[in-house]
DSSP file (Angstrom, degrees, kcal/mol; ACC not computed):
  #  RESIDUE AA STRUCTURE BP1 BP2  ACC     N-H-->O    O-->H-N    N-H-->O    O-->H-N    TCO  KAPPA ALPHA  PHI   PSI    X-CA   Y-CA   Z-CA
    1    1 A X              0   0    0      0, 0.0     2,-0.1     0, 0.0     5,-0.0   0.000 360.0 360.0 360.0 143.7    2.0    1.1   -2.7
    2    2 A X    >>  -     0   0    0      1,-0.1     4,-1.7    43,-0.0     3,-0.6  -0.379 360.0-106.7 -78.3 160.8    0.4   -0.6    0.3
    3    3 A X  H 3> S+     0   0    0      1,-0.2     4,-1.7     2,-0.2    42,-0.2   0.852 122.7  58.0 -54.4 -37.1   -0.7    1.3    3.5
    4    4 A X  H 3> S+     0   0    0      1,-0.2     4,-2.3     2,-0.2    -1,-0.2   0.850 103.1  52.5 -63.3 -38.3    2.4   -0.4    5.2
    5    5 A X  H <> S+     0   0    0     -3,-0.6     4,-2.7     1,-0.2    -1,-0.2   0.875 107.8  50.5 -65.9 -38.2    4.7    1.1    2.6
    6    6 A X  H  X S+     0   0    0     -4,-1.7     4,-2.6     2,-0.2    -1,-0.2   0.857 108.3  51.8 -69.6 -30.3    3.4    4.5    3.3
    7    7 A X  H  X S+     0   0    0     -4,-1.7     4,-2.4     2,-0.2    -2,-0.2   0.928 111.5  49.3 -71.3 -39.6    3.9    4.1    7.1
    8    8 A X  H  X S+     0   0    0     -4,-2.3     4,-3.0     2,-0.2     5,-0.2   0.951 110.3  48.4 -57.9 -50.6    7.5    3.1    6.4
    9    9 A X  H  X S+     0   0    0     -4,-2.7     4,-2.9     1,-0.2    -1,-0.2   0.921 109.5  52.9 -57.9 -43.8    8.2    5.9    4.2
   10   10 A X  H  X S+     0   0    0     -4,-2.6     4,-1.5     2,-0.2    -1,-0.2   0.877 109.6  48.6 -57.4 -37.0    6.7    8.3    6.7
   11   11 A X  H  X S+     0   0    0     -4,-2.4     4,-2.7     2,-0.2    -2,-0.2   0.907 112.9  49.5 -62.5 -45.2    9.0    6.8    9.5
   12   12 A X  H  X S+     0   0    0     -4,-3.0     4,-3.2     1,-0.2    -2,-0.2   0.901 109.9  50.3 -61.1 -40.0   12.0    7.2    7.1
   13   13 A X  H  X S+     0   0    0     -4,-2.9     4,-2.3    -5,-0.2    -1,-0.2   0.892 110.8  48.5 -69.1 -35.3   11.1   10.7    6.3
   14   14 A X  H  X S+     0   0    0     -4,-1.5     4,-1.7     2,-0.2    -2,-0.2   0.908 114.3  46.1 -66.1 -46.7   10.9   11.6   10.0
   15   15 A X  H  X S+     0   0    0     -4,-2.7     4,-2.7     2,-0.2     5,-0.4   0.895 111.4  52.1 -60.6 -38.0   14.3    9.9   10.6
   16   16 A X  H  X S+     0   0    0     -4,-3.2     4,-2.9     1,-0.2    -2,-0.2   0.979 109.4  51.1 -65.5 -50.8   15.8   11.7    7.6
   17   17 A X  H  < S+     0   0    0     -4,-2.3    -1,-0.2     1,-0.2    -2,-0.2   0.829 114.6  41.9 -45.6 -41.4   14.5   15.0    8.9
   18   18 A X  H  < S+     0   0    0     -4,-1.7    -1,-0.2    -5,-0.1    -2,-0.2   0.885 127.2  27.8 -81.7 -39.0   16.0   14.5   12.3
   19   19 A X  H  < S+     0   0    0     -4,-2.7    -2,-0.2    -5,-0.2    -3,-0.2   0.668  92.0  92.7-104.1 -22.6   19.4   13.0   11.2
   20   20 A X  S  < S-     0   0    0     -4,-2.9     2,-1.1    -5,-0.4     7,-0.0  -0.452  76.2-116.6 -80.1 155.6   20.5   14.2    7.8
   21   21 A X        +     0   0    0     -2,-0.1     2,-0.3     6,-0.0    -1,-0.1  -0.774  67.8 119.5 -84.1  97.0   22.7   17.2    7.3
   22   22 A X        -     0   0    0     -2,-1.1     5,-0.0    -5,-0.1     0, 0.0  -0.893  67.2 -60.8-146.2 179.5   20.4   19.5    5.4
   23   23 A X     >  -     0   0    0     -2,-0.3     4,-2.0     1,-0.1     3,-0.2  -0.279  45.3-116.9 -64.1 154.7   18.8   22.8    5.7
   24   24 A X  H  > S+     0   0    0      1,-0.2     4,-1.8     2,-0.2     5,-0.1   0.816 116.3  53.5 -55.2 -35.6   16.4   23.5    8.6
   25   25 A X  H  > S+     0   0    0      2,-0.2     4,-2.0     1,-0.2    -1,-0.2   0.899 108.4  46.3 -65.7 -45.7   13.6   24.0    6.0
   26   26 A X  H  > S+     0   0    0      1,-0.2     4,-2.4     2,-0.2    -2,-0.2   0.886 111.7  54.4 -70.3 -39.3   14.1   20.6    4.3
   27   27 A X  H  X S+     0   0    0     -4,-2.0     4,-1.9     2,-0.2    -2,-0.2   0.897 111.5  44.2 -49.6 -51.2   14.3   19.0    7.9
   28   28 A X  H  X S+     0   0    0     -4,-1.8     4,-2.3     2,-0.2    -2,-0.2   0.823 113.1  50.3 -72.8 -33.0   10.9   20.5    8.8
   29   29 A X  H  X S+     0   0    0     -4,-2.0     4,-2.8     2,-0.2     5,-0.2   0.929 111.3  49.7 -65.8 -46.4    9.3   19.6    5.5
   30   30 A X  H  X S+     0   0    0     -4,-2.4     4,-3.0     2,-0.2    -2,-0.2   0.932 113.1  45.2 -55.9 -49.7   10.6   16.0    6.0
   31   31 A X  H  X S+     0   0    0     -4,-1.9     4,-2.2     1,-0.2    -1,-0.2   0.932 113.7  49.2 -68.0 -44.0    9.2   15.7    9.5
   32   32 A X  H  X S+     0   0    0     -4,-2.3     4,-2.1     2,-0.2     5,-0.2   0.949 112.1  48.9 -69.4 -41.3    5.8   17.2    8.6
   33   33 A X  H  X S+     0   0    0     -4,-2.8     4,-3.2     1,-0.2    -2,-0.2   0.912 111.2  50.3 -49.9 -49.4    5.5   14.9    5.6
   34   34 A X  H  X S+     0   0    0     -4,-3.0     4,-2.3    -5,-0.2    -1,-0.2   0.873 110.7  47.7 -59.0 -39.7    6.3   11.9    7.6
   35   35 A X  H  X S+     0   0    0     -4,-2.2     4,-2.0     2,-0.2    -1,-0.2   0.850 114.2  47.2 -72.2 -35.5    3.8   12.8   10.3
   36   36 A X  H  X S+     0   0    0     -4,-2.1     4,-2.9     2,-0.2     5,-0.3   0.946 111.2  51.6 -72.4 -46.6    1.0   13.4    7.7
   37   37 A X  H  X>S+     0   0    0     -4,-3.2     4,-2.1    -5,-0.2     5,-0.5   0.929 114.1  43.0 -56.9 -46.3    1.9   10.2    5.9
   38   38 A X  H  X5S+     0   0    0     -4,-2.3     4,-1.3    -5,-0.2    -1,-0.2   0.878 113.9  51.2 -60.2 -39.7    1.6    8.2    9.2
   39   39 A X  H  X5S+     0   0    0     -4,-2.0     4,-0.6    -5,-0.2    -2,-0.2   0.897 118.4  36.9 -67.9 -39.1   -1.5   10.0   10.3
   40   40 A X  H >X5S+     0   0    0     -4,-2.9     3,-0.6     2,-0.1     4,-0.6   0.989 129.6  28.3 -80.0 -63.3   -3.3    9.3    7.0
   41   41 A X  H 3X5S+     0   0    0     -4,-2.1     4,-2.1    -5,-0.3    -3,-0.2   0.661 104.3  77.6 -85.7 -17.0   -2.2    6.0    6.1
   42   42 A X  H 3X<S+     0   0    0     -4,-1.3     4,-2.0    -5,-0.5    -1,-0.2   0.900  93.3  54.4 -51.6 -45.7   -1.5    4.7    9.6
   43   43 A X  H <X S+     0   0    0     -3,-0.6     4,-2.6    -4,-0.6    -1,-0.2   0.912 108.6  47.1 -56.7 -47.2   -5.2    4.2   10.1
   44   44 A X  H  X S+     0   0    0     -4,-0.6     4,-2.7     1,-0.2    -1,-0.2   0.854 109.6  55.1 -63.3 -36.8   -5.5    2.0    7.0
   45   45 A X  H  X S+     0   0    0     -4,-2.1     4,-2.1   -42,-0.2    -2,-0.2   0.902 109.4  45.2 -59.4 -49.4   -2.5    0.1    8.1
   46   46 A X  H  X S+     0   0    0     -4,-2.0     4,-2.5     2,-0.2     5,-0.2   0.924 112.1  52.9 -59.1 -51.7   -4.1   -0.7   11.5
   47   47 A X  H  X S+     0   0    0     -4,-2.6     4,-2.1     1,-0.2    -2,-0.2   0.928 111.6  45.4 -53.0 -50.9   -7.4   -1.6    9.7
   48   48 A X  H  X S+     0   0    0     -4,-2.7     4,-1.6     1,-0.2    -1,-0.2   0.857 111.2  53.0 -63.0 -39.2   -5.5   -4.1    7.3
   49   49 A X  H  X S+     0   0    0     -4,-2.1     4,-1.2     2,-0.2    -1,-0.2   0.897 110.8  46.7 -60.6 -42.6   -3.5   -5.6   10.2
   50   50 A X  H  X S+     0   0    0     -4,-2.5     4,-1.5     1,-0.2     3,-0.2   0.892 109.0  55.0 -69.0 -35.8   -6.8   -6.3   12.1
   51   51 A X  H  < S+     0   0    0     -4,-2.1    -1,-0.2    -5,-0.2    -2,-0.2   0.836 102.1  58.5 -57.6 -39.0   -8.3   -7.7    8.9
   52   52 A X  H  < S+     0   0    0     -4,-1.6    -1,-0.2     1,-0.2    -2,-0.2   0.851 113.6  36.6 -65.7 -36.8   -5.4  -10.2    8.6
   53   53 A X  H  < S+     0   0    0     -4,-1.2    -1,-0.2    -3,-0.2    -2,-0.2   0.680 105.4  87.1 -88.5 -17.8   -6.1  -11.7   12.1
   54   54 A X  S  < S-     0   0    0     -4,-1.5     2,-0.4    -5,-0.2    -3,-0.0  -0.311  98.5 -82.8 -80.4 163.4   -9.9  -11.5   11.8
   55   55 A X        -     0   0    0      1,-0.1    -1,-0.1     2,-0.1    -2,-0.1  -0.529  39.7-146.9 -65.4 124.5  -12.1  -14.0   10.3
   56   56 A X        +     0   0    0     -2,-0.4     2,-0.4    -4,-0.1    -1,-0.1   0.380  59.2 116.6 -83.2  13.2  -12.0  -13.3    6.6
   57   57 A X        -     0   0    0      1,-0.2    12,-0.2     3,-0.0     3,-0.1  -0.632  41.9-172.2 -78.3 127.0  -15.5  -14.4    5.8
   58   58 A X  S    S-     0   0    0     -2,-0.4    11,-0.4     1,-0.4     2,-0.3   0.897  70.3 -14.8 -79.9 -44.0  -17.4  -11.3    4.4
   59   59 A X        -     0   0    0      9,-0.1    -1,-0.4    10,-0.1     2,-0.3  -0.984  61.4-163.8-157.0 150.4  -20.8  -12.9    4.3
   60   60 A X  E     -A   67   0A   0      7,-2.1     7,-3.8    -2,-0.3     2,-0.3  -0.932  10.8-179.5-130.9 156.4  -22.1  -16.5    4.5
   61   61 A X  E     -A   66   0A   0     -2,-0.3     5,-0.2     5,-0.3     2,-0.2  -0.997  13.7-175.4-157.3 162.6  -25.4  -17.9    3.6
   62   62 A X        -     0   0    0      3,-2.2     5,-0.0    -2,-0.3    -2,-0.0  -0.610  58.1 -71.2-138.0-168.0  -27.4  -21.1    3.4
   63   63 A X  S    S+     0   0    0     -2,-0.2     3,-0.1     1,-0.2    12,-0.0   0.751 127.7  28.2 -67.8 -20.4  -31.0  -21.8    2.0
   64   64 A X  S    S+     0   0    0      1,-0.2    11,-2.8    11,-0.1     2,-0.4   0.610 120.4  26.5-119.9  -9.7  -32.9  -19.9    4.8
   65   65 A X  E     - B   0  74A   0      9,-0.3    -3,-2.2    10,-0.1     2,-0.4  -0.992  56.4-134.8-156.2 158.3  -30.6  -17.2    6.2
   66   66 A X  E     -AB  61  73A   0      7,-2.5     7,-2.5    -2,-0.4     2,-0.6  -0.892  22.2-146.1-109.2 137.4  -27.7  -14.9    5.5
   67   67 A X  E     +AB  60  72A   0     -7,-3.8    -7,-2.1    -2,-0.4     2,-0.5  -0.908  20.7 171.3-115.8 111.3  -24.9  -14.5    8.0
   68   68 A X  E >  S- B   0  71A   0      3,-2.0     3,-2.2    -2,-0.6    -9,-0.1  -0.978  72.2 -17.7-121.2 124.4  -23.2  -11.2    8.5
   69   69 A X  T 3  S-     0   0    0     -2,-0.5    -1,-0.2   -11,-0.4     3,-0.1   0.827 127.4 -54.0  59.0  36.0  -20.6  -10.5   11.3
   70   70 A X  T 3  S+     0   0    0      1,-0.2     2,-0.6    -3,-0.1    -1,-0.3   0.546 114.6 120.0  74.4   9.3  -22.0  -13.6   13.2
   71   71 A X  E <   -B   68   0A   0     -3,-2.2    -3,-2.0     2,-0.0     2,-0.3  -0.903  57.5-141.9-106.4 119.1  -25.6  -12.2   13.0
   72   72 A X  E     -B   67   0A   0     -2,-0.6     2,-0.5    -5,-0.2    -5,-0.2  -0.668  14.2-165.2 -84.4 140.9  -28.1  -14.5   11.1
   73   73 A X  E     -B   66   0A   0     -7,-2.5    -7,-2.5    -2,-0.3     5,-0.1  -0.974  23.7-121.5-123.4 116.1  -30.6  -12.7    9.0
   74   74 A X  E >   -B   65   0A   0     -2,-0.5     3,-0.6    -9,-0.2     4,-0.4  -0.290  17.6-130.8 -56.2 148.6  -33.6  -14.7    7.9
   75   75 A X  G >  S+     0   0    0    -11,-2.8     3,-1.2     1,-0.2    -1,-0.1   0.849 104.4  59.6 -66.7 -38.1  -33.7  -14.6    4.0
   76   76 A X  G 3  S+     0   0    0    -12,-0.3    -1,-0.2     1,-0.2    -2,-0.1   0.746 100.8  59.2 -64.0 -25.7  -37.6  -13.6    4.0
   77   77 A X  G <  S+     0   0    0     -3,-0.6    27,-1.0    26,-0.1     2,-0.7   0.647  80.9  93.8 -85.4 -11.5  -36.6  -10.4    5.9
   78   78 A X  E <   +C  103   0B   0     -3,-1.2    25,-0.3    -4,-0.4     3,-0.1  -0.741  45.2 171.3 -88.9 118.6  -34.2   -9.0    3.4
   79   79 A X  E     +     0   0B   0     23,-2.7     2,-0.3    -2,-0.7    24,-0.2   0.761  58.4   2.9 -84.5 -38.3  -36.0   -6.6    1.1
   80   80 A X  E     -C  102   0B   0     22,-1.4    22,-3.3     2,-0.0     2,-0.4  -0.988  55.0-140.7-161.2 140.2  -33.4   -4.8   -1.0
   81   81 A X  E     -C  101   0B   0     -2,-0.3     2,-0.4    20,-0.2    20,-0.2  -0.955  24.3-179.0-106.0 126.0  -29.5   -4.9   -1.6
   82   82 A X  E     -C  100   0B   0     18,-2.9    18,-3.6    -2,-0.4     2,-0.5  -0.885  18.4-145.4-124.7 146.6  -27.8   -1.5   -2.1
   83   83 A X  E     -C   99   0B   0     -2,-0.4     2,-0.3    16,-0.2    16,-0.2  -0.981  17.7-167.9-117.4 127.0  -24.1   -0.8   -2.7
   84   84 A X  E     -C   98   0B   0     14,-2.7    14,-2.0    -2,-0.5     3,-0.2  -0.854  21.5-139.1-111.5 148.1  -22.6    2.5   -1.2
   85   85 A X  E    S+     0   0B   0     -2,-0.3     2,-0.3     1,-0.2    -1,-0.1   0.805  90.2  24.1 -72.7 -33.4  -19.3    4.1   -2.0
   86   86 A X  E     +     0   0B   0     11,-0.1     2,-0.3     9,-0.1    -1,-0.2  -0.857  60.4 166.5-149.5 114.8  -18.4    5.0    1.5
   87   87 A X  E     -C   96   0B   0      9,-2.9     9,-2.1    -2,-0.3     2,-0.2  -0.919  42.9-111.2-118.6 136.6  -19.7    3.4    4.8
   88   88 A X  E     -C   95   0B   0     -2,-0.3     2,-0.5     7,-0.2     7,-0.2  -0.530  30.5-155.7 -77.8 145.5  -17.9    4.3    8.1
   89   89 A X  E > > -C   94   0B   0      5,-2.9     5,-0.8    -2,-0.2     3,-0.6  -0.957  44.1 -49.7-123.5 107.8  -15.9    1.4    9.7
   90   90 A X  T 3 5S-     0   0    0     -2,-0.5     3,-0.4     1,-0.2    -1,-0.0  -0.162  89.4 -50.5  72.1-163.7  -15.1    1.3   13.4
   91   91 A X  T 3 5S+     0   0    0      1,-0.2    -1,-0.2     2,-0.1    -3,-0.0   0.387 115.4  84.0 -95.9   1.7  -13.6    4.1   15.4
   92   92 A X  T < 5S-     0   0    0     -3,-0.6    -1,-0.2     2,-0.1    -2,-0.1   0.645  98.4-122.7 -79.9 -10.6  -10.6    4.8   13.1
   93   93 A X  T   5 +     0   0    0     -3,-0.4     2,-0.3     1,-0.3    -3,-0.1   0.656  59.3 149.4  76.9  19.9  -12.8    7.1   11.0
   94   94 A X  E   < -C   89   0B   0     -5,-0.8    -5,-2.9   -51,-0.1     2,-0.4  -0.719  34.1-152.4 -94.9 137.3  -12.2    5.1    7.6
   95   95 A X  E     +C   88   0B   0     -2,-0.3     2,-0.3    -7,-0.2    -7,-0.2  -0.853  20.0 173.5-105.6 144.8  -14.9    4.9    5.1
   96   96 A X  E     -C   87   0B   0     -9,-2.1    -9,-2.9    -2,-0.4   -12,-0.1  -0.969  38.2 -88.6-147.4 157.5  -15.0    2.0    2.8
   97   97 A X  E     +     0   0B   0     -2,-0.3    16,-2.5   -11,-0.2    17,-0.6  -0.390  53.3 175.3 -67.7 153.2  -17.3    0.7    0.1
   98   98 A X  E     -CD  84 112B   0    -14,-2.0   -14,-2.7    14,-0.3     2,-0.3  -0.962  35.8-121.7-152.7 160.2  -20.1   -1.6    1.4
   99   99 A X  E     -CD  83 111B   0     12,-2.2    12,-3.2    -2,-0.3     2,-0.5  -0.834  28.9-154.5 -96.4 145.6  -23.1   -3.5    0.6
  100  100 A X  E     -CD  82 110B   0    -18,-3.6   -18,-2.9    -2,-0.3     2,-0.5  -0.990   1.0-154.7-126.6 124.7  -26.3   -2.4    2.7
  101  101 A X  E     -CD  81 109B   0      8,-3.0     8,-2.2    -2,-0.5     2,-0.6  -0.859   8.2-147.4 -93.0 132.9  -29.1   -4.9    3.2
  102  102 A X  E     +CD  80 108B   0    -22,-3.3   -23,-2.7    -2,-0.5   -22,-1.4  -0.915  20.3 178.3 -98.7 117.9  -32.5   -3.4    3.8
  103  103 A X  E  >  -CD  78 107B   0      4,-2.3     4,-0.8    -2,-0.6     3,-0.3  -0.978  56.5 -33.9-121.9 112.4  -34.5   -5.6    6.3
  104  104 A X  T  4 S-     0   0    0    -27,-1.0   -25,-0.1    -2,-0.5   -27,-0.0  -0.256 103.8 -39.6  76.0-166.6  -37.9   -4.3    7.1
  105  105 A X  T  4 S+     0   0    0      1,-0.1    -1,-0.2    -3,-0.1    -3,-0.0   0.882 130.7   0.9 -71.1 -44.1  -38.7   -0.7    7.5
  106  106 A X  T  4 S+     0   0    0     -3,-0.3     2,-0.4    -4,-0.0    -2,-0.1   0.480  98.0 107.8-124.6 -11.8  -35.8    0.9    9.2
  107  107 A X  E  <  +D  103   0B   0     -4,-0.8    -4,-2.3    -5,-0.0     2,-0.4  -0.545  39.2 174.2 -79.9 128.0  -33.3   -1.8    9.8
  108  108 A X  E     -D  102   0B   0     -2,-0.4     2,-0.5    -6,-0.2    -6,-0.2  -1.000  15.6-159.0-136.2 134.8  -30.2   -1.7    7.6
  109  109 A X  E     -D  101   0B   0     -8,-2.2    -8,-3.0    -2,-0.4     2,-0.3  -0.971  12.1-147.4-120.6 123.8  -27.3   -4.0    7.9
  110  110 A X  E     -D  100   0B   0     -2,-0.5     2,-0.6   -10,-0.2   -10,-0.2  -0.695   8.3-165.5 -93.9 135.1  -23.9   -2.8    6.4
  111  111 A X  E     -D   99   0B   0    -12,-3.2   -12,-2.2    -2,-0.3     2,-0.1  -0.873  19.1-153.4-117.7  91.3  -21.4   -5.4    4.9
  112  112 A X  E     -D   98   0B   0     -2,-0.6   -14,-0.3   -14,-0.2   -15,-0.1  -0.372  12.9-160.1 -65.8 148.6  -18.1   -3.4    4.6
  113  113 A X    >   -     0   0    0    -16,-2.5     3,-1.4    -2,-0.1     4,-0.3   0.611  22.3-142.5-100.0 -19.9  -15.7   -4.5    1.9
  114  114 A X  T 3   -     0   0    0    -17,-0.6   -16,-0.1     1,-0.3    -2,-0.1   0.767  56.1 -77.3  64.1  35.0  -12.6   -2.8    3.5
  115  115 A X  T 3  S+     0   0    0    -18,-0.3    -1,-0.3     1,-0.1    -3,-0.0   0.713 110.8 112.5  53.0  30.4  -11.2   -1.8    0.1
  116  116 A X    <   +     0   0    0     -3,-1.4     2,-0.3     2,-0.1    -2,-0.1   0.616  56.9  82.1 -99.0 -18.4   -9.9   -5.6   -0.4
  117  117 A X  S    S-     0   0    0     -4,-0.3     2,-0.1     4,-0.0    -4,-0.0  -0.715  74.9-136.4 -91.5 136.9  -12.3   -6.4   -3.2
  118  118 A X     >  -     0   0    0     -2,-0.3     4,-2.5     1,-0.1     5,-0.2  -0.479  34.5-102.9 -82.6 165.4  -11.6   -5.4   -6.9
  119  119 A X  H  > S+     0   0    0      1,-0.2     4,-2.2     2,-0.2     5,-0.1   0.839 123.5  54.3 -60.3 -35.1  -14.6   -4.0   -8.9
  120  120 A X  H  > S+     0   0    0      2,-0.2     4,-2.6     1,-0.2    -1,-0.2   0.949 108.0  47.6 -58.6 -50.8  -15.0   -7.3  -10.6
  121  121 A X  H  > S+     0   0    0      1,-0.2     4,-2.9     2,-0.2     5,-0.2   0.963 111.5  51.4 -62.6 -51.3  -15.2   -9.2   -7.4
  122  122 A X  H  X S+     0   0    0     -4,-2.5     4,-2.8     1,-0.2    -1,-0.2   0.891 109.2  49.4 -47.9 -45.5  -17.8   -6.7   -6.0
  123  123 A X  H  X S+     0   0    0     -4,-2.2     4,-2.6     2,-0.2    -1,-0.2   0.922 111.1  50.6 -64.0 -43.4  -20.0   -7.0   -9.1
  124  124 A X  H  X S+     0   0    0     -4,-2.6     4,-3.0     2,-0.2     5,-0.2   0.946 113.2  45.6 -55.7 -50.9  -19.8  -10.8   -8.7
  125  125 A X  H  X S+     0   0    0     -4,-2.9     4,-2.5     1,-0.2     5,-0.2   0.913 113.1  49.8 -57.3 -45.5  -20.9  -10.6   -5.0
  126  126 A X  H  X S+     0   0    0     -4,-2.8     4,-2.6    -5,-0.2    -1,-0.2   0.889 110.8  49.2 -62.4 -43.2  -23.6   -8.1   -5.8
  127  127 A X  H  X S+     0   0    0     -4,-2.6     4,-2.6    -5,-0.2     5,-0.2   0.941 115.0  44.8 -61.7 -47.5  -25.0  -10.4   -8.6
  128  128 A X  H  X S+     0   0    0     -4,-3.0     4,-2.8     1,-0.2    -2,-0.2   0.927 114.5  48.4 -65.1 -39.7  -24.9  -13.5   -6.2
  129  129 A X  H  X S+     0   0    0     -4,-2.5     4,-2.6    -5,-0.2    -1,-0.2   0.918 112.3  48.3 -70.1 -41.7  -26.5  -11.6   -3.3
  130  130 A X  H  X S+     0   0    0     -4,-2.6     4,-2.6    -5,-0.2    -1,-0.2   0.926 113.4  48.3 -63.7 -40.5  -29.3  -10.1   -5.6
  131  131 A X  H  X S+     0   0    0     -4,-2.6     4,-1.4     1,-0.2    -2,-0.2   0.945 111.9  50.0 -62.3 -44.4  -30.0  -13.6   -7.0
  132  132 A X  H  < S+     0   0    0     -4,-2.8    -1,-0.2    -5,-0.2    -2,-0.2   0.893 113.6  43.9 -56.1 -47.0  -30.1  -14.9   -3.5
  133  133 A X  H  < S+     0   0    0     -4,-2.6     3,-0.2     1,-0.2    -1,-0.2   0.888 114.5  48.6 -63.2 -43.0  -32.5  -12.3   -2.3
  134  134 A X  H  < S+     0   0    0     -4,-2.6     2,-0.9     1,-0.2    -1,-0.2   0.657  95.6  76.0 -80.9 -16.4  -34.8  -12.5   -5.3
  135  135 A X     <        0   0    0     -4,-1.4    -1,-0.2     1,-0.2    -2,-0.1  -0.266 360.0 360.0 -88.6  44.9  -35.1  -16.4   -5.3
  136  136 A X              0   0    0     -2,-0.9    -1,-0.2    -3,-0.2    -2,-0.1   0.501 360.0 360.0 -79.4 360.0  -37.5  -16.7   -2.3
């Protein structure tokens, strides 16, 4: 089920808790479950809505540079590519899988995947980026 589905179910649980003729215990449980569902999956719903209207390019590249989030990174500056399981994204507190580019000593650039890539797609992107970085 998508995050949107969980938010809709949360709203329906709250409405059922408020308007159904049931025991008080069942009403309280329904409202609490709805609030928890919206609180937990609502952040993901907001993130997915933003991603739909945002430019859908994860990373771009040409012969000399890699372009991430509108920032150009010279190819020669990239020393290593890592893949992490959870990197923080924005102010919503969501953690998502990401690629991390090591550039120089301390500079790291994170490329979040926002949970929209399958494992197969992530592997292809990682292989392509590694090939790109190593072919200097």
